[in-house]
C-alpha positions as CSV (number, residue, x, y, z in Angstrom):
1,M,-48.0,43.1,-64.3
2,S,-45.2,45.7,-64.3
3,L,-42.1,43.5,-64.1
4,K,-39.2,44.4,-66.4
5,D,-36.6,41.9,-67.6
6,S,-32.9,43.1,-67.6
7,V,-31.1,40.1,-69.1
8,G,-30.6,40.1,-72.9
9,L,-29.6,37.8,-75.6
10,Q,-29.0,38.9,-79.2
11,G,-29.8,36.4,-81.9
12,H,-32.6,34.7,-83.9
13,L,-33.9,31.3,-84.8
14,H,-31.9,30.2,-87.8
15,H,-32.8,26.5,-88.5
16,L,-34.0,23.4,-86.8
17,Q,-33.8,19.7,-87.1
18,L,-36.9,17.5,-87.1
19,L,-36.7,13.7,-86.7
20,S,-38.7,11.4,-88.9
21,P,-38.9,7.7,-89.6
22,R,-39.2,8.7,-93.3
23,P,-36.8,11.7,-93.7
24,E,-36.8,11.8,-97.5
25,A,-40.6,11.8,-97.8
26,L,-40.9,14.5,-95.2
27,A,-38.2,16.6,-96.8
28,K,-40.0,16.4,-100.2
29,F,-43.1,17.8,-98.5
30,Y,-41.2,20.8,-97.1
31,G,-39.7,21.3,-100.5
32,E,-43.1,21.6,-102.0
33,C,-44.9,23.3,-99.1
34,L,-42.3,25.9,-98.2
35,G,-40.4,26.2,-101.5
36,M,-37.1,24.8,-100.1
37,K,-34.3,23.2,-102.1
38,V,-33.8,19.7,-100.8
39,S,-30.5,17.9,-100.7
40,F,-29.5,14.5,-99.2
41,S,-26.3,13.8,-97.3
42,Q,-25.2,11.2,-94.7
43,E,-28.7,9.9,-94.0
44,Q,-30.2,13.4,-93.4
45,C,-32.0,15.8,-95.6
46,L,-31.2,19.5,-95.8
47,C,-34.1,21.7,-96.8
48,V,-33.1,25.3,-97.5
49,G,-35.0,28.3,-98.8
50,P,-34.8,32.1,-98.5
51,N,-34.5,32.8,-94.7
52,R,-35.7,29.3,-93.8
53,A,-34.0,26.0,-93.3
54,I,-34.8,22.6,-91.8
55,I,-32.7,19.5,-91.4
56,I,-34.6,16.2,-91.3
57,A,-32.9,13.2,-89.8
58,P,-33.9,9.6,-89.0
59,G,-35.7,9.2,-85.7
60,T,-39.0,9.3,-83.8
61,T,-41.7,11.2,-85.6
62,R,-42.8,14.6,-84.3
63,T,-39.6,15.1,-82.4
64,L,-37.3,18.1,-82.3
65,G,-33.7,17.1,-83.0
66,F,-32.4,20.5,-82.2
67,A,-33.2,24.2,-82.6
68,A,-30.3,26.3,-83.9
69,Y,-30.1,30.0,-83.1
70,A,-27.8,32.4,-84.8
71,A,-25.9,34.6,-82.3
72,A,-25.5,38.2,-83.3
73,D,-21.7,38.0,-83.3
74,A,-18.8,36.1,-81.7
75,T,-18.9,38.2,-78.5
76,V,-22.5,37.3,-77.9
77,L,-21.8,33.6,-78.5
78,A,-18.8,33.7,-76.1
79,A,-20.9,35.5,-73.4
80,L,-23.6,32.9,-73.7
81,A,-21.0,30.0,-73.3
82,G,-19.7,31.7,-70.2
83,R,-23.1,32.2,-68.6
84,L,-24.0,28.5,-69.3
85,A,-20.7,27.3,-67.9
86,K,-21.1,29.5,-64.8
87,A,-24.6,28.0,-64.2
88,G,-23.2,24.4,-64.5
89,V,-24.7,23.7,-67.9
90,D,-22.8,21.1,-69.9
91,V,-21.7,22.9,-73.1
92,K,-20.1,21.0,-76.0
93,S,-19.0,21.9,-79.5
94,F,-21.4,21.0,-82.2
95,S,-21.4,20.6,-86.0
96,T,-24.3,21.6,-88.3
97,P,-23.9,22.3,-92.0
98,L,-25.4,25.8,-91.7
99,F,-23.1,27.1,-88.9
100,N,-19.4,27.7,-88.5
101,P,-17.4,25.1,-86.6
102,D,-17.3,27.0,-83.4
103,S,-21.0,26.3,-82.6
104,I,-22.1,25.2,-79.1
105,Q,-24.7,22.7,-78.0
106,F,-26.5,22.4,-74.7
107,F,-29.8,20.9,-73.3
108,D,-32.6,22.6,-71.5
109,P,-34.2,21.1,-68.3
110,D,-36.6,19.0,-70.5
111,G,-33.8,17.6,-72.6
112,N,-34.4,19.7,-75.7
113,C,-31.2,20.3,-77.6
114,L,-30.3,24.0,-78.3
115,V,-27.5,25.0,-80.7
116,F,-26.0,28.5,-80.9
117,G,-23.5,29.6,-83.6
118,L,-22.6,31.9,-86.4
119,P,-24.1,31.2,-89.8
120,R,-21.8,30.1,-92.7
121,V,-21.8,32.9,-95.3
122,A,-22.1,30.3,-98.1
123,A,-25.2,28.8,-96.5
124,T,-27.3,31.9,-97.3
125,P,-29.8,30.8,-99.9
126,V,-30.5,32.6,-103.1
127,A,-33.9,34.2,-103.0
128,T,-36.6,32.6,-105.1
129,G,-40.0,33.7,-106.3
130,L,-41.9,31.9,-103.6
131,L,-43.8,33.7,-100.9
132,P,-41.8,35.3,-98.0
133,A,-41.6,33.2,-94.8
134,R,-38.7,33.6,-92.4
135,L,-38.2,30.9,-89.8
136,Q,-39.0,32.8,-86.6
137,H,-39.9,30.8,-83.5
138,I,-40.6,27.4,-82.0
139,V,-43.1,26.5,-79.2
140,L,-42.5,23.7,-76.8
141,G,-44.8,21.9,-74.4
142,S,-43.4,21.2,-70.9
143,T,-44.5,19.5,-67.7
144,D,-42.7,22.2,-65.8
145,A,-43.0,25.6,-67.6
146,A,-41.8,27.5,-64.5
147,R,-38.5,25.6,-64.5
148,M,-38.1,26.2,-68.2
149,L,-38.8,30.0,-67.8
150,A,-36.1,30.2,-65.1
151,F,-33.6,28.5,-67.4
152,Y,-34.3,30.4,-70.6
153,R,-34.6,33.8,-68.9
154,D,-32.0,33.6,-66.1
155,V,-29.4,31.3,-67.6
156,V,-29.6,31.5,-71.4
157,G,-30.6,35.2,-71.4
158,F,-33.8,35.4,-73.4
159,R,-36.0,38.4,-72.4
160,L,-39.5,37.8,-71.1
161,S,-42.2,39.4,-73.1
162,D,-45.5,37.9,-71.9
163,L,-46.9,35.4,-69.5
164,V,-50.2,33.5,-69.6
165,V,-51.6,32.6,-66.1
166,D,-54.6,30.7,-64.9
167,A,-57.2,31.9,-62.4
168,S,-55.1,30.9,-59.5
169,G,-52.0,32.7,-60.8
170,G,-50.3,29.6,-62.1
171,L,-48.0,29.9,-65.1
172,R,-49.5,28.3,-68.2
173,T,-47.3,29.8,-71.0
174,F,-44.4,32.2,-71.4
175,F,-43.1,34.1,-74.4
176,V,-39.4,35.1,-74.6
177,R,-37.4,37.0,-77.2
178,S,-33.8,37.2,-78.4
179,D,-34.1,40.3,-80.6
180,H,-36.7,43.0,-81.3
181,E,-39.5,40.6,-82.0
182,H,-42.1,39.6,-79.4
183,H,-40.9,36.0,-79.1
184,S,-38.5,33.6,-80.7
185,L,-39.4,30.8,-78.2
186,A,-42.5,30.0,-76.2
187,V,-43.2,27.2,-73.7
188,F,-46.6,26.1,-72.3
189,Q,-47.5,23.9,-69.4
190,A,-48.4,20.4,-70.8
191,D,-48.9,16.8,-69.8
192,S,-45.7,15.8,-71.7
193,N,-42.4,17.4,-72.9
194,R,-42.7,17.9,-76.7
195,L,-42.4,20.1,-79.7
196,D,-45.7,21.9,-80.4
197,H,-44.9,23.9,-83.5
198,H,-42.5,25.9,-85.5
199,C,-43.4,29.2,-87.2
200,Y,-42.5,31.3,-90.2
201,E,-43.0,35.0,-90.2
202,S,-44.4,36.5,-93.4
203,A,-45.0,40.0,-94.5
204,N,-48.6,41.1,-93.8
205,W,-52.3,40.2,-94.0
206,N,-52.1,39.8,-97.8
207,S,-49.3,37.4,-97.5
208,I,-51.4,35.3,-95.1
209,R,-54.1,35.2,-97.9
210,D,-51.4,34.2,-100.4
211,W,-50.1,31.4,-98.3
212,G,-53.6,30.1,-97.9
213,D,-54.0,30.1,-101.7
214,H,-50.7,28.3,-102.0
215,F,-51.7,25.6,-99.5
216,A,-55.0,25.2,-101.5
217,S,-53.0,24.8,-104.7
218,I,-51.2,21.8,-103.2
219,R,-54.4,20.5,-101.5
220,L,-53.0,21.1,-98.0
221,P,-55.9,22.2,-95.7
222,V,-55.6,25.0,-93.1
223,E,-56.2,23.4,-89.7
224,W,-56.5,26.6,-87.6
225,G,-57.0,30.2,-88.6
226,P,-56.9,32.7,-89.9
227,G,-56.8,34.4,-86.6
228,R,-54.9,36.8,-84.3
229,H,-53.0,35.8,-81.2
230,G,-53.2,37.9,-78.1
231,P,-49.6,37.8,-77.0
232,G,-47.6,39.1,-79.9
233,N,-50.7,40.4,-81.7
234,N,-49.7,38.4,-84.8
235,L,-52.0,37.1,-87.6
236,F,-51.7,33.4,-88.2
237,V,-52.7,30.2,-90.0
238,F,-51.7,26.7,-89.1
239,V,-51.3,23.6,-91.2
240,H,-50.0,20.0,-90.5
241,D,-47.1,18.3,-92.3
242,P,-47.7,14.6,-93.2
243,E,-46.5,13.4,-89.8
244,G,-48.7,15.8,-87.8
245,N,-46.1,18.5,-87.0
246,W,-47.8,21.9,-86.7
247,I,-46.5,24.6,-89.0
248,E,-47.5,28.2,-88.4
249,I,-47.4,31.1,-90.9
250,S,-47.5,34.4,-89.0
251,A,-47.5,38.0,-90.0
252,E,-47.1,41.4,-88.2
253,L,-45.6,40.0,-85.0
254,E,-45.2,42.7,-82.4
255,Q,-42.0,44.7,-82.4
256,V,-40.7,45.5,-78.9
257,T,-38.3,47.8,-77.2
258,P,-35.8,46.7,-74.5
259,D,-37.8,48.5,-71.7
260,R,-41.1,46.9,-72.6
261,E,-43.0,45.8,-69.5
262,V,-43.9,42.1,-69.2
263,G,-47.6,41.5,-69.9
264,A,-49.9,38.9,-68.2
265,W,-52.8,37.3,-70.1
266,P,-55.6,35.0,-68.8
267,H,-55.6,31.3,-69.8
268,E,-58.5,31.3,-72.1
269,E,-59.4,30.8,-75.8
270,R,-59.4,34.6,-76.6
271,T,-55.8,34.8,-75.5
272,L,-54.8,32.2,-78.2
273,N,-57.2,33.8,-80.8
274,V,-58.8,37.1,-80.1
275,W,-61.0,36.5,-83.2
276,G,-62.6,33.3,-82.0
277,R,-61.7,29.6,-81.5
278,G,-58.5,28.8,-79.7
279,V,-56.8,25.4,-79.8
280,L,-55.9,24.9,-76.2
281,R,-53.0,22.5,-75.8
282,S,-52.2,23.2,-72.1
């Protein structure tokens, strides 16, 4: 496929909120698993580490409360708000402890809550000795991936990097980006609308090994991997948190240029993992 995408959005995934019936217990897990400092306030738990943060609030297990993207600057944030309003998307102000007060909130066609804002300077965590892992992307399941692609590409302004299509040409997965990395969001065709996983980008192959050793030290089994994805060409391992949320540690994700052509991949196991077994969720 030789399509090129011309709409752009500058920003990156900054933090997210997960819902849980036992927020404190889940927060303690993330503190141990990902080296985050955990604090408790107003019935929610804030887990913050170097370049990674999660808010855990009361609610239904394995549910995304919101995904918060840091806009590159105030001009980018204002342009996004304007595009959304022009498209008839309901935009509201939003408060999260890691962003400035002028953040905005809106919902995608599946009802997922997206927040865009500018990070608070004071919210930048002090680096620790734990392994590097920067919160980098989320993946969603959708009953209408084509509708979601139109929204995120044409309205929000993510750039399209790659598509996964089935034998009849039907869309099964898309990968979109908001900066120089291959994707900061992906959506696959599924039988329900849901959060699939969230991912942390590490340094290299050796760091994947070191994360595996860390998981072993806390008796957390690797559920999938190590492997290499086709789209994005990144190395990966997956683990589960105690409530069954997928967590990915990735490394060496493809860096792209603005004029990169959109790629098309077949819907098969080797697209998910060029080294072998693929966990097909769509």
